[in-house]
N, CA, C and O atoms as CSV, one atom per row, in Angstrom:
chain,resi,resn,atom,element,x,y,z
A,1,MET,N,N,221.886,146.799,96.517
A,1,MET,CA,C,220.764,146.046,96.016
A,1,MET,C,C,219.527,146.938,96.045
A,1,MET,O,O,219.264,147.627,97.031
A,2,ASP,N,N,218.778,146.914,94.955
A,2,ASP,CA,C,217.565,147.722,94.914
A,2,ASP,C,C,216.331,146.845,95.165
A,2,ASP,O,O,216.441,145.633,95.352
A,3,LEU,N,N,215.175,147.476,95.163
A,3,LEU,CA,C,213.930,146.805,95.501
A,3,LEU,C,C,213.580,145.695,94.512
A,3,LEU,O,O,213.117,144.630,94.920
A,4,GLU,N,N,213.794,145.929,93.231
A,4,GLU,CA,C,213.472,144.922,92.216
A,4,GLU,C,C,214.344,143.679,92.355
A,4,GLU,O,O,213.859,142.559,92.199
A,5,GLN,N,N,215.620,143.870,92.648
A,5,GLN,CA,C,216.510,142.724,92.854
A,5,GLN,C,C,216.080,141.924,94.080
A,5,GLN,O,O,216.109,140.694,94.066
A,6,ALA,N,N,215.686,142.620,95.130
A,6,ALA,CA,C,215.237,141.942,96.349
A,6,ALA,C,C,213.957,141.154,96.092
A,6,ALA,O,O,213.809,140.042,96.597
A,7,ARG,N,N,213.032,141.711,95.317
A,7,ARG,CA,C,211.802,140.986,94.969
A,7,ARG,C,C,212.118,139.738,94.155
A,7,ARG,O,O,211.534,138.677,94.375
A,8,GLU,N,N,213.048,139.875,93.212
A,8,GLU,CA,C,213.442,138.738,92.380
A,8,GLU,C,C,214.065,137.632,93.239
A,8,GLU,O,O,213.772,136.453,93.040
A,9,ILE,N,N,214.908,138.003,94.178
A,9,ILE,CA,C,215.523,137.023,95.085
A,9,ILE,C,C,214.450,136.327,95.921
A,9,ILE,O,O,214.480,135.107,96.082
A,10,PHE,N,N,213.508,137.099,96.451
A,10,PHE,CA,C,212.438,136.533,97.272
A,10,PHE,C,C,211.600,135.544,96.462
A,10,PHE,O,O,211.259,134.470,96.957
A,11,LEU,N,N,211.270,135.898,95.230
A,11,LEU,CA,C,210.490,135.010,94.371
A,11,LEU,C,C,211.269,133.738,94.045
A,11,LEU,O,O,210.694,132.650,94.021
A,12,GLN,N,N,212.560,133.866,93.796
A,12,GLN,CA,C,213.386,132.685,93.517
A,12,GLN,C,C,213.434,131.750,94.723
A,12,GLN,O,O,213.357,130.530,94.573
A,13,VAL,N,N,213.559,132.319,95.905
A,13,VAL,CA,C,213.588,131.503,97.121
A,13,VAL,C,C,212.256,130.777,97.306
A,13,VAL,O,O,212.238,129.581,97.595
A,14,LEU,N,N,211.146,131.493,97.140
A,14,LEU,CA,C,209.833,130.868,97.300
A,14,LEU,C,C,209.603,129.781,96.255
A,14,LEU,O,O,209.005,128.748,96.554
A,15,SER,N,N,210.073,130.008,95.041
A,15,SER,CA,C,209.892,129.031,93.963
A,15,SER,C,C,210.737,127.784,94.165
A,15,SER,O,O,210.385,126.710,93.678
A,16,SER,N,N,211.839,127.915,94.873
A,16,SER,CA,C,212.752,126.785,95.037
A,16,SER,C,C,212.367,125.841,96.172
A,16,SER,O,O,212.938,124.757,96.292
A,17,ILE,N,N,211.416,126.232,96.997
A,17,ILE,CA,C,211.064,125.425,98.165
A,17,ILE,C,C,209.890,124.502,97.829
A,17,ILE,O,O,208.816,124.972,97.453
A,18,PRO,N,N,210.097,123.186,97.965
A,18,PRO,CA,C,209.000,122.257,97.691
A,18,PRO,C,C,207.918,122.362,98.759
A,18,PRO,O,O,208.207,122.559,99.940
A,19,GLY,N,N,206.684,122.228,98.330
A,19,GLY,CA,C,205.566,122.269,99.262
A,19,GLY,C,C,204.762,123.547,99.197
A,19,GLY,O,O,203.663,123.609,99.747
A,20,ILE,N,N,205.286,124.580,98.531
A,20,ILE,CA,C,204.536,125.822,98.372
A,20,ILE,C,C,203.693,125.700,97.110
A,20,ILE,O,O,204.225,125.557,96.009
A,21,VAL,N,N,202.368,125.756,97.279
A,21,VAL,CA,C,201.452,125.595,96.154
A,21,VAL,C,C,201.215,126.919,95.452
A,21,VAL,O,O,201.267,126.991,94.224
A,22,SER,N,N,200.951,127.977,96.227
A,22,SER,CA,C,200.687,129.283,95.631
A,22,SER,C,C,201.070,130.395,96.596
A,22,SER,O,O,201.181,130.193,97.805
A,23,ILE,N,N,201.267,131.575,96.018
A,23,ILE,CA,C,201.668,132.762,96.771
A,23,ILE,C,C,200.538,133.773,96.674
A,23,ILE,O,O,200.014,134.026,95.589
A,24,HIS,N,N,200.165,134.350,97.809
A,24,HIS,CA,C,199.070,135.312,97.855
A,24,HIS,C,C,199.519,136.586,98.556
A,24,HIS,O,O,200.539,136.621,99.244
A,25,GLU,N,N,198.725,137.628,98.356
A,25,GLU,CA,C,198.969,138.897,99.035
A,25,GLU,C,C,198.536,138.768,100.494
A,25,GLU,O,O,197.579,138.060,100.806
A,26,ILE,N,N,199.240,139.451,101.371
A,26,ILE,CA,C,198.854,139.457,102.782
A,26,ILE,C,C,197.632,140.353,102.933
A,26,ILE,O,O,197.686,141.549,102.645
A,27,ASN,N,N,196.521,139.757,103.390
A,27,ASN,CA,C,195.326,140.528,103.717
A,27,ASN,C,C,194.582,139.799,104.823
A,27,ASN,O,O,194.845,138.625,105.081
A,28,LEU,N,N,193.670,140.475,105.465
A,28,LEU,CA,C,192.972,139.894,106.607
A,28,LEU,C,C,191.729,139.113,106.212
A,28,LEU,O,O,191.139,138.430,107.049
A,29,ASN,N,N,191.322,139.203,104.951
A,29,ASN,CA,C,190.161,138.446,104.490
A,29,ASN,C,C,190.551,137.005,104.231
A,29,ASN,O,O,191.632,136.739,103.705
A,30,SER,N,N,189.694,136.084,104.592
A,30,SER,CA,C,189.991,134.676,104.343
A,30,SER,C,C,189.680,134.288,102.906
A,30,SER,O,O,190.182,133.276,102.416
A,31,GLU,N,N,188.869,135.068,102.235
A,31,GLU,CA,C,188.495,134.760,100.857
A,31,GLU,C,C,189.405,135.502,99.894
A,31,GLU,O,O,189.816,136.636,100.143
A,32,GLN,N,N,189.711,134.832,98.784
A,32,GLN,CA,C,190.558,135.454,97.768
A,32,GLN,C,C,189.673,136.296,96.860
A,32,GLN,O,O,188.674,135.807,96.333
A,33,SER,N,N,190.033,137.544,96.681
A,33,SER,CA,C,189.247,138.417,95.826
A,33,SER,C,C,189.709,138.293,94.382
A,33,SER,O,O,190.811,137.817,94.110
A,34,GLU,N,N,188.853,138.726,93.458
A,34,GLU,CA,C,189.206,138.657,92.043
A,34,GLU,C,C,190.359,139.587,91.714
A,34,GLU,O,O,191.170,139.284,90.839
A,35,SER,N,N,190.440,140.716,92.404
A,35,SER,CA,C,191.524,141.653,92.119
A,35,SER,C,C,192.874,141.063,92.494
A,35,SER,O,O,193.892,141.421,91.902
A,36,GLU,N,N,192.895,140.164,93.471
A,36,GLU,CA,C,194.154,139.544,93.876
A,36,GLU,C,C,194.672,138.605,92.797
A,36,GLU,O,O,195.880,138.520,92.578
A,37,THR,N,N,193.772,137.900,92.122
A,37,THR,CA,C,194.205,136.961,91.092
A,37,THR,C,C,194.720,137.687,89.861
A,37,THR,O,O,195.490,137.116,89.090
A,38,ASP,N,N,194.316,138.925,89.662
A,38,ASP,CA,C,194.753,139.698,88.503
A,38,ASP,C,C,196.082,140.401,88.733
A,38,ASP,O,O,196.660,140.932,87.785
A,39,LYS,N,N,196.578,140.419,89.952
A,39,LYS,CA,C,197.798,141.160,90.259
A,39,LYS,C,C,199.037,140.421,89.772
A,39,LYS,O,O,199.069,139.193,89.692
A,40,ASN,N,N,200.046,141.206,89.454
A,40,ASN,CA,C,201.351,140.669,89.094
A,40,ASN,C,C,201.989,140.068,90.349
A,40,ASN,O,O,201.765,140.559,91.455
A,41,ILE,N,N,202.770,139.023,90.180
A,41,ILE,CA,C,203.398,138.353,91.328
A,41,ILE,C,C,204.302,139.315,92.099
A,41,ILE,O,O,204.429,139.201,93.318
A,42,TYR,N,N,204.924,140.253,91.403
A,42,TYR,CA,C,205.815,141.197,92.077
A,42,TYR,C,C,205.042,142.201,92.922
A,42,TYR,O,O,205.598,142.766,93.864
A,43,GLU,N,N,203.765,142.433,92.602
A,43,GLU,CA,C,202.937,143.326,93.414
A,43,GLU,C,C,202.450,142.628,94.684
A,43,GLU,O,O,202.159,143.282,95.685
A,44,ILE,N,N,202.365,141.308,94.636
A,44,ILE,CA,C,201.886,140.538,95.785
A,44,ILE,C,C,202.950,140.451,96.874
A,44,ILE,O,O,202.630,140.511,98.061
A,45,LEU,N,N,204.208,140.312,96.477
A,45,LEU,CA,C,205.297,140.166,97.440
A,45,LEU,C,C,205.559,141.486,98.152
A,45,LEU,O,O,205.682,142.527,97.507
A,46,GLN,N,N,205.643,141.448,99.461
A,46,GLN,CA,C,205.970,142.640,100.239
A,46,GLN,C,C,207.460,142.637,100.532
A,46,GLN,O,O,207.974,141.749,101.212
A,47,VAL,N,N,208.141,143.640,100.011
A,47,VAL,CA,C,209.583,143.773,100.215
A,47,VAL,C,C,209.859,145.216,100.606
A,47,VAL,O,O,209.456,146.144,99.905
A,48,GLU,N,N,210.545,145.400,101.724
A,48,GLU,CA,C,210.870,146.741,102.213
A,48,GLU,C,C,212.341,146.820,102.593
A,48,GLU,O,O,212.900,145.882,103.161
A,49,LYS,N,N,212.953,147.939,102.276
A,49,LYS,CA,C,214.322,148.224,102.715
A,49,LYS,C,C,214.221,149.168,103.899
A,49,LYS,O,O,213.741,150.293,103.764
A,50,LEU,N,N,214.672,148.713,105.052
A,50,LEU,CA,C,214.668,149.516,106.270
A,50,LEU,C,C,216.102,149.818,106.670
A,50,LEU,O,O,217.040,149.290,106.072
A,51,GLN,N,N,216.278,150.663,107.676
A,51,GLN,CA,C,217.628,150.988,108.132
A,51,GLN,C,C,218.351,149.759,108.669
A,51,GLN,O,O,219.563,149.624,108.503
A,52,LYS,N,N,217.606,148.862,109.314
A,52,LYS,CA,C,218.228,147.682,109.918
A,52,LYS,C,C,218.408,146.534,108.932
A,52,LYS,O,O,219.105,145.568,109.241
A,53,GLY,N,N,217.802,146.615,107.766
A,53,GLY,CA,C,217.920,145.544,106.781
A,53,GLY,C,C,216.648,145.398,105.959
A,53,GLY,O,O,215.811,146.300,105.915
A,54,TRP,N,N,216.518,144.254,105.313
A,54,TRP,CA,C,215.381,143.970,104.441
A,54,TRP,C,C,214.296,143.218,105.201
A,54,TRP,O,O,214.578,142.368,106.045
A,55,ARG,N,N,213.036,143.556,104.875
A,55,ARG,CA,C,211.891,142.842,105.434
A,55,ARG,C,C,211.056,142.303,104.273
A,55,ARG,O,O,210.743,143.023,103.325
A,56,PHE,N,N,210.704,141.025,104.370
A,56,PHE,CA,C,209.958,140.342,103.323
A,56,PHE,C,C,208.657,139.807,103.891
A,56,PHE,O,O,208.582,139.479,105.075
A,57,GLY,N,N,207.630,139.717,103.054
A,57,GLY,CA,C,206.366,139.166,103.511
A,57,GLY,C,C,205.494,138.672,102.377
A,57,GLY,O,O,205.538,139.202,101.267
A,58,CYS,N,N,204.705,137.659,102.662
A,58,CYS,CA,C,203.710,137.142,101.728
A,58,CYS,C,C,202.820,136.154,102.477
A,58,CYS,O,O,203.051,135.848,103.647
A,59,SER,N,N,201.824,135.675,101.794
A,59,SER,CA,C,200.930,134.667,102.327
A,59,SER,C,C,201.012,133.455,101.408
A,59,SER,O,O,201.017,133.606,100.186
A,60,LEU,N,N,201.075,132.257,101.979
A,60,LEU,CA,C,201.304,131.048,101.192
A,60,LEU,C,C,200.198,130.028,101.393
A,60,LEU,O,O,199.562,129.967,102.445
A,61,LYS,N,N,199.988,129.233,100.362
A,61,LYS,CA,C,199.179,128.022,100.475
A,61,LYS,C,C,200.149,126.862,100.321
A,61,LYS,O,O,200.902,126.800,99.349
A,62,ILE,N,N,200.131,125.936,101.288
A,62,ILE,CA,C,201.107,124.844,101.293
A,62,ILE,C,C,200.403,123.493,101.127
A,62,ILE,O,O,199.189,123.384,101.296
A,63,LEU,N,N,201.188,122.479,100.793
A,63,LEU,CA,C,200.660,121.127,100.645
A,63,LEU,C,C,200.309,120.529,102.001
A,63,LEU,O,O,200.971,120.794,103.005
A,64,TYR,N,N,199.269,119.726,102.011
A,64,TYR,CA,C,198.833,119.022,103.217
A,64,TYR,C,C,199.924,118.051,103.668
A,64,TYR,O,O,200.529,117.366,102.843
A,65,GLY,N,N,200.170,117.994,104.950
A,65,GLY,CA,C,201.127,117.056,105.510
A,65,GLY,C,C,202.519,117.621,105.704
A,65,GLY,O,O,203.375,116.959,106.291
A,66,LEU,N,N,202.763,118.822,105.226
A,66,LEU,CA,C,204.075,119.440,105.409
A,66,LEU,C,C,204.030,120.407,106.580
A,66,LEU,O,O,203.006,121.039,106.840
A,67,SER,N,N,205.131,120.512,107.271
A,67,SER,CA,C,205.230,121.396,108.422
A,67,SER,C,C,205.431,122.839,107.963
A,67,SER,O,O,206.363,123.142,107.218
A,68,ALA,N,N,204.551,123.716,108.414
A,68,ALA,CA,C,204.685,125.132,108.077
A,68,ALA,C,C,205.969,125.696,108.673
A,68,ALA,O,O,206.617,126.551,108.068
A,69,LYS,N,N,206.330,125.220,109.847
A,69,LYS,CA,C,207.545,125.700,110.506
A,69,LYS,C,C,208.783,125.383,109.676
A,69,LYS,O,O,209.673,126.225,109.552
A,70,SER,N,N,208.855,124.191,109.110
A,70,SER,CA,C,210.034,123.838,108.311
A,70,SER,C,C,210.095,124.647,107.019
A,70,SER,O,O,211.182,125.005,106.567
A,71,ILE,N,N,208.945,124.939,106.424
A,71,ILE,CA,C,208.925,125.756,105.203
A,71,ILE,C,C,209.403,127.168,105.507
A,71,ILE,O,O,210.209,127.724,104.761
A,72,VAL,N,N,208.915,127.751,106.595
A,72,VAL,CA,C,209.333,129.105,106.972
A,72,VAL,C,C,210.817,129.124,107.332
A,72,VAL,O,O,211.517,130.079,106.996
A,73,ASN,N,N,211.304,128.091,108.005
A,73,ASN,CA,C,212.735,128.010,108.323
A,73,ASN,C,C,213.586,127.938,107.061
A,73,ASN,O,O,214.645,128.563,106.996
A,74,GLN,N,N,213.139,127.187,106.060
A,74,GLN,CA,C,213.871,127.115,104.796
A,74,GLN,C,C,213.916,128.476,104.109
A,74,GLN,O,O,214.955,128.881,103.586
A,75,ILE,N,N,212.791,129.174,104.112
A,75,ILE,CA,C,212.742,130.512,103.507
A,75,ILE,C,C,213.723,131.431,104.225
A,75,ILE,O,O,214.491,132.151,103.587
A,76,TYR,N,N,213.695,131.404,105.558
A,76,TYR,CA,C,214.574,132.257,106.354
A,76,TYR,C,C,216.046,131.967,106.071
A,76,TYR,O,O,216.829,132.888,105.840
A,77,LYS,N,N,216.421,130.693,106.089
A,77,LYS,CA,C,217.826,130.327,105.887
A,77,LYS,C,C,218.321,130.716,104.501
A,77,LYS,O,O,219.435,131.221,104.358
A,78,GLN,N,N,217.498,130.483,103.475
A,78,GLN,CA,C,217.920,130.826,102.121
A,78,GLN,C,C,218.036,132.335,101.935
A,78,GLN,O,O,218.997,132.812,101.331
A,79,LEU,N,N,217.060,133.095,102.450
A,79,LEU,CA,C,217.131,134.552,102.334
A,79,LEU,C,C,218.341,135.102,103.078
A,79,LEU,O,O,219.045,135.970,102.562
A,80,LYS,N,N,218.582,134.607,104.277
A,80,LYS,CA,C,219.724,135.081,105.061
A,80,LYS,C,C,221.037,134.786,104.350
A,80,LYS,O,O,221.931,135.632,104.332
A,81,PHE,N,N,221.169,133.602,103.764
A,81,PHE,CA,C,222.383,133.224,103.048
A,81,PHE,C,C,222.604,134.109,101.819
A,81,PHE,O,O,223.705,134.618,101.611
A,82,ILE,N,N,221.566,134.289,101.012
A,82,ILE,CA,C,221.698,135.094,99.790
A,82,ILE,C,C,221.993,136.547,100.125
A,82,ILE,O,O,222.847,137.167,99.492
A,83,LEU,N,N,221.294,137.097,101.113
A,83,LEU,CA,C,221.521,138.497,101.477
A,83,LEU,C,C,222.908,138.701,102.077
A,83,LEU,O,O,223.543,139.724,101.820
A,84,SER,N,N,223.386,137.751,102.868
A,84,SER,CA,C,224.726,137.903,103.446
A,84,SER,C,C,225.798,137.832,102.363
A,84,SER,O,O,226.839,138.477,102.487
A,85,ASN,N,N,225.561,137.061,101.308
A,85,ASN,CA,C,226.502,137.035,100.181
A,85,ASN,C,C,226.533,138.368,99.440
A,85,ASN,O,O,227.546,138.726,98.840
A,86,ASN,N,N,225.419,139.103,99.482
A,86,ASN,CA,C,225.335,140.428,98.855
A,86,ASN,C,C,225.632,141.553,99.841
A,86,ASN,O,O,225.399,142.725,99.546
A,87,LYS,N,N,226.150,141.187,101.019
A,87,LYS,CA,C,226.494,142.154,102.071
A,87,LYS,C,C,225.285,142.987,102.511
A,87,LYS,O,O,225.390,144.191,102.748
A,88,GLU,N,N,224.149,142.321,102.611
A,88,GLU,CA,C,222.914,142.933,103.091
A,88,GLU,C,C,222.458,142.161,104.327
A,88,GLU,O,O,222.940,141.059,104.592
A,89,LYS,N,N,221.524,142.747,105.082
A,89,LYS,CA,C,221.013,142.101,106.288
A,89,LYS,C,C,219.531,141.790,106.127
A,89,LYS,O,O,218.786,142.520,105.474
A,90,LEU,N,N,219.130,140.689,106.740
A,90,LEU,CA,C,217.722,140.316,106.801
A,90,LEU,C,C,217.174,140.802,108.134
A,90,LEU,O,O,217.611,140.350,109.192
A,91,TYR,N,N,216.219,141.720,108.083
A,91,TYR,CA,C,215.644,142.261,109.313
A,91,TYR,C,C,214.462,141.424,109.786
A,91,TYR,O,O,214.272,141.243,110.989
A,92,GLY,N,N,213.669,140.915,108.853
A,92,GLY,CA,C,212.533,140.101,109.269
A,92,GLY,C,C,211.749,139.566,108.096
A,92,GLY,O,O,211.825,140.082,106.981
A,93,ILE,N,N,210.990,138.514,108.373
A,93,ILE,CA,C,210.076,137.977,107.373
A,93,ILE,C,C,208.712,137.773,108.022
A,93,ILE,O,O,208.615,137.374,109.182
A,94,ASN,N,N,207.673,138.050,107.264
A,94,ASN,CA,C,206.295,137.823,107.695
A,94,ASN,C,C,205.668,136.856,106.704
A,94,ASN,O,O,205.299,137.239,105.593
A,95,ILE,N,N,205.551,135.610,107.111
A,95,ILE,CA,C,204.962,134.587,106.263
A,95,ILE,C,C,203.673,134.117,106.930
A,95,ILE,O,O,203.690,133.637,108.063
A,96,PHE,N,N,202.567,134.257,106.224
A,96,PHE,CA,C,201.280,133.787,106.709
A,96,PHE,C,C,200.875,132.563,105.897
A,96,PHE,O,O,201.035,132.543,104.676
A,97,ILE,N,N,200.358,131.559,106.562
A,97,ILE,CA,C,199.857,130.375,105.873
A,97,ILE,C,C,198.369,130.609,105.623
A,97,ILE,O,O,197.559,130.588,106.550
A,98,LYS,N,N,198.028,130.831,104.361
A,98,LYS,CA,C,196.654,131.157,103.999
A,98,LYS,C,C,195.774,129.914,103.945
A,98,LYS,O,O,194.573,129.979,104.208
A,99,GLY,N,N,196.376,128.794,103.605
A,99,GLY,CA,C,195.574,127.586,103.516
A,99,GLY,C,C,196.425,126.372,103.225
A,99,GLY,O,O,197.645,126.449,103.082
A,100,VAL,N,N,195.733,125.242,103.142
A,100,VAL,CA,C,196.378,123.966,102.871
A,100,VAL,C,C,195.732,123.377,101.629
A,100,VAL,O,O,194.510,123.407,101.476
A,101,HIS,N,N,196.561,122.844,100.745
A,101,HIS,CA,C,196.076,122.232,99.504
A,101,HIS,C,C,196.104,120.721,99.670
A,101,HIS,O,O,197.150,120.136,99.949
A,102,TYR,N,N,194.947,120.097,99.496
A,102,TYR,CA,C,194.848,118.639,99.600
A,102,TYR,C,C,194.929,118.052,98.204
A,102,TYR,O,O,194.184,118.456,97.311
A,103,GLU,N,N,195.835,117.098,98.013
A,103,GLU,CA,C,195.938,116.465,96.695
A,103,GLU,C,C,195.185,115.164,96.676
A,103,GLU,O,O,195.155,114.483,95.651
């Protein structure tokens, strides 16, 4: 599996989970910059191939009233299942909750 396939899998997993409003780049600023909104979704997702396996990361905005822990657990379980079917290992995920969307 190459880097592009791993990014595509990560995006599919994030898109399939209800409660995720938007995906953002991991940064330490609380404000969203204009350059971030202009970036391609594949540039925002952090995907690395390490010796021990794949590492994924992003920052999410979720719906109000949903448990962040359950969303992260769903992401973890789906990534682990898909990667194990491709005979790859999941080394880690870094998911930051950037904010909450009130409807």
